C-alpha positions as CSV (number, residue, x, y, z in Angstrom):
1,M,-9.1,32.2,25.8
2,R,-8.1,31.1,29.2
3,F,-10.5,29.8,31.9
4,L,-9.7,29.4,35.6
5,L,-11.7,27.3,37.9
6,I,-11.2,27.8,41.7
7,A,-12.2,25.0,44.1
8,G,-11.9,24.5,47.8
9,F,-11.4,20.7,47.8
10,A,-9.1,19.1,45.3
11,D,-10.4,15.5,45.5
12,S,-13.8,16.3,44.1
13,I,-12.8,18.4,41.1
14,V,-12.9,15.7,38.4
15,Q,-15.9,13.9,39.9
16,F,-18.0,17.1,40.3
17,R,-16.6,19.4,37.6
18,G,-14.8,17.1,35.2
19,A,-17.5,17.2,32.5
20,L,-17.7,21.0,32.7
21,L,-13.9,21.3,32.3
22,E,-14.0,19.0,29.3
23,A,-16.8,21.0,27.8
24,L,-14.7,24.1,28.2
25,Q,-11.8,22.4,26.5
26,A,-14.1,21.3,23.7
27,H,-14.9,25.0,23.0
28,G,-11.2,25.7,22.6
29,L,-10.4,27.2,26.1
30,D,-7.1,26.8,27.9
31,V,-8.3,25.4,31.2
32,H,-6.6,26.1,34.5
33,V,-7.7,24.8,37.9
34,A,-6.7,26.2,41.3
35,A,-7.3,24.5,44.7
36,P,-5.6,23.5,47.9
37,G,-4.1,20.1,47.6
38,L,-2.9,20.3,44.0
39,E,0.8,20.2,44.9
40,R,3.2,18.6,42.6
41,G,3.0,14.8,42.7
42,S,-0.6,14.8,44.0
43,A,-3.0,12.3,42.3
44,M,-5.5,15.0,41.4
45,R,-2.8,17.3,39.9
46,D,-1.5,14.3,37.8
47,E,-5.1,13.5,36.6
48,L,-5.8,17.1,35.6
49,E,-2.5,17.4,33.8
50,A,-3.2,14.1,32.0
51,R,-6.4,15.7,30.7
52,G,-4.5,18.6,29.3
53,M,-5.3,21.1,32.1
54,T,-2.9,23.2,34.2
55,A,-3.2,22.8,38.0
56,H,-2.2,25.4,40.6
57,D,-1.9,24.6,44.3
58,I,-3.2,27.5,46.5
59,P,-3.0,28.1,50.2
60,L,-6.7,28.1,51.2
61,R,-8.2,26.6,54.3
62,R,-11.7,25.2,53.5
63,T,-13.0,25.7,57.0
64,G,-12.3,28.1,59.9
65,M,-12.0,31.9,60.3
66,N,-8.5,33.1,60.3
67,P,-8.3,36.6,58.9
68,V,-4.5,36.4,58.3
69,A,-4.7,33.1,56.5
70,D,-7.7,34.2,54.4
71,L,-5.9,37.5,53.5
72,G,-3.0,35.3,52.4
73,S,-5.4,33.2,50.2
74,L,-6.8,36.4,48.6
75,I,-3.3,37.7,47.8
76,S,-2.2,34.3,46.5
77,L,-5.2,34.2,44.1
78,W,-4.6,37.7,42.9
79,R,-0.9,36.9,42.2
80,L,-2.0,33.8,40.3
81,M,-4.4,35.7,38.2
82,R,-2.0,38.5,37.4
83,R,0.5,35.8,36.3
84,I,-1.8,33.6,34.1
85,R,-4.2,36.4,33.0
86,P,-7.5,34.4,32.7
87,D,-10.4,35.7,30.6
88,H,-13.0,33.9,32.7
89,V,-13.0,32.8,36.4
90,L,-15.5,30.5,37.9
91,A,-15.4,29.7,41.7
92,Y,-17.5,27.4,43.9
93,T,-17.9,26.8,47.6
94,I,-17.8,29.7,50.1
95,K,-14.1,30.7,50.4
96,P,-13.2,30.3,46.7
97,V,-16.3,32.3,45.8
98,I,-15.6,35.1,48.2
99,Y,-11.9,35.4,47.7
100,G,-11.9,34.3,44.1
101,M,-14.4,37.0,43.1
102,L,-12.5,39.7,45.0
103,A,-9.1,38.6,43.6
104,S,-10.4,38.3,40.1
105,W,-11.9,41.8,40.3
106,L,-8.6,43.2,41.7
107,A,-6.8,41.4,38.9
108,S,-9.2,42.9,36.3
109,V,-10.4,39.5,35.0
110,P,-13.0,40.3,32.2
111,R,-15.6,37.8,33.2
112,R,-16.3,36.6,36.7
113,Y,-18.8,33.9,37.8
114,A,-19.7,32.3,41.2
115,L,-21.5,29.0,41.7
116,I,-23.3,28.5,44.9
117,T,-23.4,24.7,45.5
118,G,-24.9,24.9,49.0
119,L,-24.8,27.2,52.0
120,G,-22.7,25.1,54.4
121,Y,-22.3,25.2,58.1
122,A,-22.8,28.9,58.6
123,F,-26.3,28.9,57.2
124,Q,-27.6,25.8,59.0
125,G,-29.1,25.7,62.4
126,E,-31.7,27.9,64.0
127,E,-31.6,31.7,64.5
128,G,-30.1,32.6,67.8
129,S,-27.8,29.6,67.7
130,S,-24.1,29.6,68.1
131,R,-23.8,29.9,64.3
132,S,-25.5,33.3,64.2
133,R,-22.3,35.3,64.4
134,L,-20.6,33.1,61.8
135,R,-23.7,33.5,59.5
136,S,-23.5,37.3,59.9
137,V,-19.8,37.3,58.9
138,A,-20.5,35.0,56.0
139,Q,-23.3,37.2,54.7
140,G,-21.1,40.2,54.8
141,L,-18.2,38.5,53.0
142,Y,-20.6,36.9,50.4
143,R,-22.1,40.4,49.8
144,R,-18.7,41.8,49.0
145,G,-17.5,38.9,46.9
146,L,-20.7,38.4,44.9
147,G,-20.8,42.1,44.3
148,K,-17.9,41.6,41.9
149,A,-19.4,38.6,40.0
150,H,-21.0,39.1,36.6
151,I,-23.3,36.1,37.2
152,T,-24.1,34.1,40.3
153,F,-25.3,30.6,39.6
154,F,-27.5,28.8,42.1
155,Q,-28.4,25.2,42.2
156,N,-31.9,25.7,43.6
157,P,-34.4,28.6,43.8
158,D,-34.5,28.6,47.6
159,D,-30.9,29.6,47.9
160,E,-31.3,32.3,45.3
161,A,-34.4,33.7,47.2
162,L,-32.5,33.6,50.5
163,F,-29.6,35.6,49.1
164,R,-32.0,38.1,47.7
165,S,-34.0,38.4,50.9
166,L,-30.8,38.9,53.0
167,G,-29.5,41.6,50.6
168,I,-26.5,39.5,49.7
169,L,-27.5,40.0,46.1
170,S,-28.9,43.4,45.1
171,A,-31.8,43.8,42.7
172,G,-29.5,44.7,39.9
173,Q,-27.1,41.7,40.2
174,V,-27.6,38.9,37.7
175,S,-28.3,35.4,39.0
176,R,-29.3,32.1,37.2
177,I,-30.6,28.8,38.5
178,V,-29.1,25.5,37.1
179,N,-30.1,21.9,37.9
180,G,-27.2,21.1,40.2
181,S,-23.9,19.9,38.9
182,G,-25.7,17.3,36.7
183,V,-25.0,13.6,36.4
184,D,-23.5,11.6,33.6
185,V,-26.4,9.3,32.7
186,D,-24.0,7.2,30.6
187,T,-21.6,6.5,33.4
188,Y,-24.4,6.0,36.0
189,Q,-26.6,3.4,34.3
190,V,-29.6,1.6,35.7
191,A,-28.6,-1.4,37.8
192,P,-30.9,-4.4,38.8
193,L,-32.5,-4.1,42.2
194,P,-31.4,-6.4,45.0
195,D,-33.9,-8.9,46.3
196,A,-34.0,-7.6,49.9
197,S,-34.7,-4.0,51.1
198,S,-31.3,-2.2,51.3
199,F,-31.0,1.5,52.3
200,L,-28.0,3.6,51.5
201,L,-26.7,7.0,52.6
202,I,-23.5,8.5,51.1
203,A,-22.4,11.8,52.7
204,R,-19.7,13.5,54.7
205,L,-20.4,12.5,58.2
206,L,-22.0,15.7,59.4
207,G,-25.0,16.3,61.6
208,D,-26.5,18.6,59.0
209,K,-26.5,15.8,56.5
210,G,-29.0,13.9,58.7
211,V,-26.6,11.1,59.5
212,R,-27.8,10.8,63.1
213,E,-31.5,10.7,61.9
214,Y,-30.5,8.0,59.4
215,A,-28.8,5.9,62.1
216,S,-31.7,6.3,64.5
217,A,-34.3,5.4,61.9
218,A,-32.2,2.4,60.9
219,A,-32.2,1.1,64.5
220,R,-36.0,1.5,64.7
221,V,-36.7,-0.3,61.4
222,R,-34.3,-3.1,62.1
223,A,-35.9,-3.7,65.5
224,V,-39.1,-4.7,63.5
225,H,-37.6,-5.8,60.2
226,P,-34.2,-7.3,60.9
227,E,-34.0,-8.4,57.3
228,C,-33.5,-4.8,56.2
229,S,-30.0,-3.5,55.8
230,F,-28.7,0.0,56.2
231,T,-25.4,1.1,54.6
232,L,-23.5,4.3,55.2
233,A,-20.6,5.6,53.1
234,G,-18.5,8.8,53.7
235,W,-15.8,10.2,55.9
236,I,-15.5,12.2,59.1
237,D,-15.1,15.8,58.1
238,D,-13.1,18.5,60.0
239,S,-16.3,20.7,60.4
240,P,-17.5,21.6,63.8
241,D,-20.7,19.7,62.9
242,A,-18.8,16.4,62.3
243,I,-20.0,13.1,63.7
244,S,-17.4,11.7,66.1
245,E,-15.5,8.5,65.6
246,D,-17.0,7.2,68.9
247,E,-20.5,7.8,67.7
248,L,-19.9,6.1,64.4
249,Q,-18.4,3.1,66.2
250,E,-21.5,2.8,68.4
251,W,-23.8,2.5,65.4
252,I,-21.5,-0.1,63.8
253,S,-21.1,-2.1,67.0
254,A,-24.9,-2.2,67.6
255,G,-25.4,-3.6,64.1
256,H,-27.6,-0.8,62.9
257,I,-25.2,0.4,60.2
258,H,-22.9,-1.2,57.8
259,Y,-20.1,1.3,57.2
260,L,-18.2,1.4,53.9
261,G,-15.9,4.3,54.6
262,R,-15.0,6.7,51.9
263,L,-15.6,5.5,48.3
264,R,-13.9,6.6,45.2
265,D,-16.6,5.0,43.0
266,V,-20.1,5.0,44.5
267,R,-21.7,2.9,41.8
268,P,-21.2,-0.5,43.4
269,A,-22.8,0.7,46.6
270,I,-25.8,2.2,44.8
271,A,-26.2,-1.0,42.8
272,A,-26.3,-3.0,46.0
273,S,-29.1,-0.8,47.4
274,S,-32.8,-0.6,46.6
275,V,-33.5,2.9,48.2
276,Y,-31.2,5.9,48.5
277,V,-31.7,8.1,51.6
278,L,-30.5,11.6,52.2
279,P,-32.1,13.3,55.3
280,S,-30.1,16.5,54.9
281,Y,-31.2,19.8,56.4
282,R,-30.2,21.8,53.2
283,E,-28.3,21.2,50.0
284,G,-27.4,23.0,46.8
285,T,-28.5,20.0,44.7
286,P,-27.3,16.8,46.2
287,R,-25.0,15.0,43.7
288,T,-25.4,11.6,45.3
289,V,-29.2,11.7,44.9
290,L,-28.7,12.4,41.2
291,E,-26.4,9.5,40.9
292,A,-28.8,7.2,42.6
293,M,-31.7,8.5,40.4
294,A,-29.7,7.8,37.3
295,M,-29.1,4.3,38.5
296,G,-32.8,3.7,38.9
297,R,-33.3,4.0,42.7
298,A,-36.2,5.3,44.7
299,I,-35.3,8.3,46.9
300,I,-36.1,9.3,50.4
301,T,-35.0,12.8,51.2
302,T,-36.2,15.9,53.0
303,D,-38.6,18.6,52.1
304,A,-35.7,21.0,52.3
305,P,-34.0,23.4,49.9
306,G,-32.0,21.5,47.2
307,C,-33.4,18.2,48.3
308,R,-37.1,18.7,47.5
309,Q,-36.3,19.6,43.9
310,T,-35.1,16.1,43.2
311,V,-38.2,14.3,44.2
312,E,-41.7,14.2,42.9
313,D,-43.3,13.1,46.1
314,G,-44.9,9.7,45.7
315,R,-43.6,9.2,42.2
316,N,-39.9,8.7,42.3
317,G,-39.5,8.9,46.1
318,I,-40.8,10.2,49.4
319,L,-40.2,13.6,51.0
320,V,-40.0,13.8,54.8
321,P,-39.6,16.7,57.2
322,P,-36.0,17.5,58.1
323,R,-34.8,16.2,61.6
324,S,-37.8,13.8,61.9
325,V,-36.7,10.3,62.8
326,D,-40.4,9.3,63.0
327,A,-41.2,10.4,59.4
328,L,-37.9,8.9,58.1
329,A,-38.5,5.5,59.7
330,S,-42.1,5.5,58.4
331,A,-41.0,6.2,54.9
332,M,-38.5,3.4,55.1
333,E,-41.1,0.9,56.4
334,R,-43.5,2.0,53.6
335,L,-41.1,1.2,50.9
336,H,-39.9,-2.0,52.5
337,A,-43.5,-3.2,52.4
338,R,-43.9,-2.2,48.7
339,P,-41.2,-3.7,46.5
340,D,-43.4,-2.8,43.5
341,L,-43.3,0.8,44.5
342,I,-39.6,0.8,44.9
343,K,-39.3,-0.5,41.3
344,A,-41.8,2.0,39.9
345,M,-40.1,4.9,41.7
346,G,-36.7,3.8,40.4
347,V,-38.0,3.9,36.8
348,R,-39.3,7.4,37.3
349,S,-36.0,8.5,38.9
350,R,-34.1,7.5,35.9
351,H,-36.5,9.4,33.6
352,I,-36.1,12.6,35.7
353,A,-32.3,12.2,35.7
354,E,-32.3,11.9,31.9
355,E,-34.7,14.8,31.2
356,K,-33.7,17.3,33.9
357,Y,-30.2,16.5,35.3
358,D,-28.1,15.1,32.4
359,V,-24.8,16.8,32.9
360,R,-24.6,17.7,29.2
361,R,-27.8,19.7,29.5
362,V,-26.7,21.5,32.7
363,N,-23.2,22.4,31.3
364,A,-24.7,23.6,28.0
365,I,-26.8,26.1,29.9
366,M,-23.9,27.4,32.0
367,L,-21.6,27.8,28.9
368,R,-24.3,29.7,27.1
369,E,-24.9,32.0,30.2
370,M,-21.1,32.6,30.4
371,G,-21.0,33.5,26.7
372,I,-18.7,30.6,25.8
373,A,-21.2,28.6,23.8
374,P,-23.6,30.2,21.3
375,E,-27.3,30.7,22.1
376,E,-29.6,28.0,20.8
377,K,-31.6,29.1,17.8
C-alpha cells in the first residue's frame, strides 16, 4: 500500500508531520511526500530519504493567485499520481488541499483525505475588507476540492462549523475533528522555570498572528516593569499580511523585543521563558502553544478559533480578546505579579498536553479514521 502526503512548505514536514509519517511506515505503508522545495540535494529531501521515504519536488506556489501557475500545479500532481499510483492521499494547507484533492480524484486514487490546519490569510479580516474577493474565490475552490475528499479533518470545531455554514462542505460530506497535529511529549519535556518573568512568542511575522499586539503590550509592560523580558522568534513571511523589516527593527531598537530570528529547535527558547504568548486572530490548533504546554509553560492566547481550545481559562493560562493590546498587557502584568500562578498553570499545561495532545493519540485517531489502523475494541 502506498501513501502520498502533499504539503505546501517543505521545511515543516518532519517537524509537523514526521510522527504521522513514521506511524504510517510502522503500519507497512510505502510513504511518499510531495512539496515544493524538495529538489535533489535539499536538506529536507535528504532527511526524508534517510527515513526511508520517497520525496517529490512539485511546482506549487504557496501564496498568490496565478491561474496558469495553479493549473500547472494541478497537472503536475495528477501526473505524479498517475506515475506512483498511491492508494491513499492526504493533503494539508490550502493549495495542496484544493489541487491535491482534485488531482487525486482525476487520477482515481482510492482514498482521499484533506487536513485543514488553519484558514489562512483569505479567511482573516472583517467582512467587506480587501480580502473579501479572495475569500470568495477560496470558498469556491475549497468547495470543489473538498467535494472530492472522502474525509476532511479539522483541527478545531469552529473551522468545521464555518465550512458547514458557508456550504463549503455539504451535509453528506464526512468530516472529523482531531486535536491539532499533536506534540511529542517525550521530546518536549518539562523545563525548570527561569527566575524572572520572561514572555515568548514564536510565529511567522504576520499581523494576523498578533505580532503587533505583542510588541505593543511588551512596550507597555516594560514601561512599568523593566525587569520583564519579551522575546520574539520567527521569520518575515511573503504574505501580504507580513510585518515589515523596518517595523521589526523599530521594536528591536526601542528595546521592547529581543528577536531570535528563525529557530530550527524551539526548545531552548521555551525553556528560557516563563509564559508563552500567542495573540493570533485564528488558528487550526497552534503547534507552538502545544510545545510550550508540553514543556510546562503558562499560556496567554486569544479567545479565538483554534487558540481557545488549548486553554482552560484561569487554570493553564489566560484567554484574551483578539486584537486587544489592553487585555494582553493586563494578562501579562497579572502573571508577572503571580509567579506561583505561572508555576501552577505550567503544571496544568503539561497535564493537558499529555492527556489531550500527545501526538501518538492524535495520529492513532487519524489512522483509524483513514482505515489504516484497526478500530479499538
